[in-house]
C-alpha positions, 0 to 999 in steps of 0.5 A, a space after each residue: 951720332 954727333 948730333 945725338 951727343 950734341 943734344 945730350 951735351 946741351 941738355 945736361 948743360 941746361 940742367 946744370 945751369 938751371 941747378 946753379 941758378 936755383 933760387 935760394 929762399 929766405 924764410 922765418 916767422 914774426 911774433 909779438 908779445 901779447 899779455 905775456 904770451 907769444 903770438 904770431 904777427 900777420 901783415 908784417 911787410 918784409 922787404 930788402 932796403 932800397 927796393 919795393 919787392 918783398 913779402 908779407 907774413 901770413 896768419 901764422 906770422 910766416 914769410 918767405 922771399 928770395 935771398 938776394 945776396 946783393 942785398 944785406 939789409 932786410 926791413 921789417 915794417 908794421 903799423 905801430 912799430 917803427 921800421 927797423 933793419 936786420 943785416 942778413 949774413 946766412 940762410 937760416 930761418 929768421 924768428 923775431 919778436 917785434 915789440 920787445 926787440 928780441 931775436 931768437 937763437 942766432 940773430 940780434 935786432 935793435 928794434 925801436 917800437 912806437 911808444 903809442 900804438 893800437 893793435 889790429 890783431 888783438 880782439 880786445 880794444 887796447 892801446 899801449 903807452 910806452 916808455 917814450 910816451 910816458 917821458 913826454 911829460 913829467 910823469 911823476 906817478 901813475 895818476 899823472 901818466 895820462 897827460 898825452 892820452 885822450 881816453 883818460 882824465 885825471 882830476 883832483 878829488 878836493 882842494 885840500 888833500 891833493 888826492 887825484 883820481 882818474 876817469 874813463 868814459 866819464 866814470 870814476 876810476 873805481 870802475 876801471 880794473 887796475 892790474 900790475 903784470 896781469 895781477 889785480 893791484 890797486 883796489 879797495 882802500 888803495 883805489 885812490 892813493 894807490 895811483 900816487 904810489 906807482 912812480 912813473 920812472 918804475 913803469 915800462 909800459 901801460 896797456 889801456 883797454 876799453 870795455 870789459 876785459 878778460 875773465 882771466 883777471 877777475 870780475 871787476 873790470 866794468 868799463 876798462 882795464 889798466 895793466 902796468 908793466 913795471 921795470 923788471 929784469 927782462 925790460 929794465 936798463 942796467 942803471 937809471 937815475 931820474 931827478 925832478 924839481 918843480 916851481 912849487 918846491 917839489 923834488 923827486 929822486 928815482 933810481 933803479 938797477 938790474 943785476 944778473 945774479 946767476 945764469 938763471 936769476 936776475 933782479 931789479 931794485 927800484 927806489 923813489 923819494 919825494 919831498 914837498 917842504 915849500 908852502 904855497 898859497 898862490 890864490 891867497 885863500 889861507 889854504 896850502 895849494 899843495 900838501 907838504 909830504 914825504 914819500 918813500 917807495 921801494 920795489 924789488 923783483 927777481 926773475 928765474 928762467 929755465 927751459 921749463 920753469 919761469 918764476 917772478 917774485 916781487 915786493 912793493 913798499 910805501 911809506 907816505 906822510 902828508 900835511 895840509 890845510 889852513 895856514 892861518 891858525 885863527 881857524 885851524 883846519 888840519 889835514 894829516 894823512 899817513 899811509 903805509 902799504 906792502 904788496 908782494 907777488 909770485 908768478 910761477 909758470 911751467 912750460 911743457 917742453 914738447 908744446 910751445 903753446 901749452 903752459 900752466 901758470 900760478 899767480 899769487 899776491 898779498 897786500 896790507 894797506 893802513 891809512 890814518 887821516 885827519 881832515 878838519 874835525 874828521 878822523 879816519 882810519 882804515 886797514 885792509 888785508 888782501 890775498 889773491 890766487 889765480 891758476 891758469 892752464 893754456 893749451 892749443 886746440 888741434 895743430 892750429 896755433 890760432 885756436 887755443 883755450 885757457 881755463 882756471 880757478 881763482 880766489 880773492 880775499 879782502 878783510 877791511 876795517 874802517 873807523 870814522 870819528 865825525 859829527 857829520 858822517 855815519 856809520 862810524 864803523 865799517 868791517 867786513 870779510 869777503 872771500 870770492 872763489 871762482 872758476 873761468 874759461 876763455 876761448 881764443 881764435 885769432 887769424 888774419 881775418 877773424 879774431 874771437 875771445 869768448 870768456 865766462 867765469 862763475 864766482 861766489 861771494 860769502 859777503 853777499 851770499 850770492 853766486 854770479 856769472 860774468 860773461 865777456 865777448 870780443 870780436 874782430 874782423 879785418 876787412 884788409 891789412 889796413 882796416 879792423 872792426 872790433 865788437 865787444 860786450 861783457 858784464 862786471 861787478 865790484 864791492 863798493 867802499 863808500 868811505 875811502 872812495 869818497 874821502 874827498 867829501 870829508 874835506 867839507 862840512 857836508 853831512 853824510 846821509 845814508 838813505 834806505 838803510 844802506 848800511 847796517 849797525 856794523 856798517 855792512 853794505 846790506 841793502 846796496 849789494 854789489 855794483 853790477 853793470 854791462 858794457 857794450 861797444 865797438 871800435 874801428 881802426 883804419 890805417 891810411 896814407 896821406 901825402 905819402 905819410 902813414 896815419 891811424 884813425 880810431 873810432 870807438 863808441 861804448 854804452 855802459 849801464 848799471 843794473 845796481 849802483 851805489 849812488 852818490 847824490 850831491 844835488 839834494 843840498 849843498 850841505 848834505 851828500 846822500 848815499 843810496 842804492 840805484 832806483 832807476 837808470 844810470 848809464 854812460 855813453 862815450 864816443 871818441 875819434 882819434 887820429 895819429 898821423 906822421 906829418 913828416 919824419 920829425 913831426 907826429 900829430 895826435 888829435 882827438 874829440 870825445 863826447 860823453 853823456 853820463 846820467 843817473 836817476 837821482 832822488 829829488 826833494 819831492 820823493 821822485 826820481 829825476 834824471 840828471 847829468 853826473 857832476 864833474 863830467 865834461 860832455 865835450 873834450 878836444 885834444 891835440 898833441 904835437 911831437 917834434 924830434 930832430 935828427 940824431 947827431 952822434 947820439 945827441 937829439 932834441 925832442 919837443 912835445 906840446 899838448 893842448 886840451 879843451 875841456 867843455 862845461 861840467 855840471 856842478 853840485 847844487 849850491 842853491 841853498 847856500 847864501 848868495 856869497 857861497 853860491 856857484 853857477 850850475 855848470 863850469 865854464 869851458 877852459 883850455 890847458 896847454 902843456 909842453 916839454 923840451 928834452 935835450 939828449 946829449 948821448 946814450 946815457 944823459 938827457 935833461 928836460 924842461 917843461 911847463 904845465 898849464 902854460 896859460 895859467 888858468 885856475 879855478 876861482 875860489 876852489 874852497 867855499 868859506 875858506 875864511 871860516 872852515 868851521 862854518 856849515 858852508 865850508 866845502 873844498 870838494 867842488 873841483 872842476 879845474 886846475 888849482 895851482 896855475 902855471 907850473 915850471 919843472 926841470 929834470 934829468 935822466 942818466 941811464 946805463 943800458 945793458 950790453 
């Protein structure tokens, strides 16, 4: 009997002891914000600080690990995000959003995301340029925001107007779809000057996608997408002021503030003023190196949030006046450009209360662009009214949130009126109204190993009286947590704007010749039709560890070929530019290798090499096609960026950034029929650009920066042919392959008040 009581006593003791030692489990989910929607983030390493024991999130972003009450600091680590620490004080489920630094419900996380990173989860090959990355350079406007990005080039259209354009994969920025908050923004008559009308201080981050983008945003993405996420109430600081001054006398003032009006309404108001009143002629060719101008830009956005309804309302206004041209009035060559633009948008989303992945969204936008220009003896006026509507319905398939679909309908309207008065440009009038309704559907399947985005849209254009279909496909396979392979293919179309897109050629004495009746009597693009291309590509992302430091290797290759294209031919004569429909082949091959590596805790290195092969069948003087390299495309390009940051001491810190670019030779338009004094070499020489910036952060509110652009002072010699006589038939300021202004020193300061 005693033995039995003893055994029972031991048995109950062991049960009680085991229950007292029962492990407490800590669990939660990790998300990321992807294209304005919430997505689970697999592969995130979750562990206690000071240990190597932990867990990894699964395909649904879920993790669990034993709750160690002796450890309070829980670390979340994922490539592309800087590791951050969360203090745990209870056992409730943890739900965090990595990327915007938010925590759901009871937790609060201060999370600092990497300012330049690639996504292994998104099947679309995209990388994010964050605010810290943009601040590595002066970043005065969107066209100047890619100095530390090896994928995008920014160049001048000519040496007189100061107009900048961007290129991706060796092709003009007109083939890159520009979005603002996933709404088409910079297009048509604003495709060039619109880049200058987005101040860098207004930008929160930029998503750069290579290849044909999502069908949800339209049919115009042909080689890539740029999606700007501007400062608005959900990401903007309480108050920000940025002042900039450079050696050429250019000053800029940027300011924005955010205010919570009611419990559900918030607003952000942004303002920009830019002034260039100092005259510069460093190369002494008689022309201003930089136009004199005044720009006024405003942006206002209102956000409404409730459990079921999300609303975003915004308006953007631009008033710009620019003067340039010859300083010596002996041969007067005036350049005057006035630009006014107004944009407005509304985004309304309904969230179904019993389904987190089910929603209905309506996007609306309208814009008005008006430009009047005088370039020498040529006068141009252009006016465009545009309207856009897009309705999107999203729902998951079954109970697996890794699989969902989106369907919708859209309509794009453009009313364009262009007039030219010139002895060298035909046609004098271009007027048209284009209405493009369409429907689309997109299926997404995204797990830890596989990802698919398959989209298809069908549209009709009344201008060309044509139905067309745009398919897009993106595939991703993760071999492991460190390696991802992406494949993509898709087509794109666009309506060409011959006059505005080639306004830099107006700054010359070239005659515009329209071969094969490109335009009708009222300037309609009757014979060329829509530009139409296919893009296929692949990308490999490999995370690696070298000398105990993390790095990311990305390799991508793309092939873009045109079925139809408006060819701009600068090879037949130095005094003519020919326009005609493609009759043959036109393609771009792009290959790029990029490495981002943390040399140590303070030094980061980004290096890249890019190869481009861009060719077109041009009509020759002998009435047959001749395959030639496209002008102003560098086949080889090298890139190196070094970022150094000191340790923080009472919120004070130094940041040093240096960027070096090697630009290979570029094919130049022909000048063979010019006199010897106005002839150029067939190609440009190789050259090097070196930029740098030092930033001193004094505290959480104040910082100063000092920078230099083109530190080696390389300048293109004689950028303007026949500058001494602008009225001669040999005058041409459009053959620009290198810097014009030389070395430029700038200084600036930022004052920021963060929200509580």
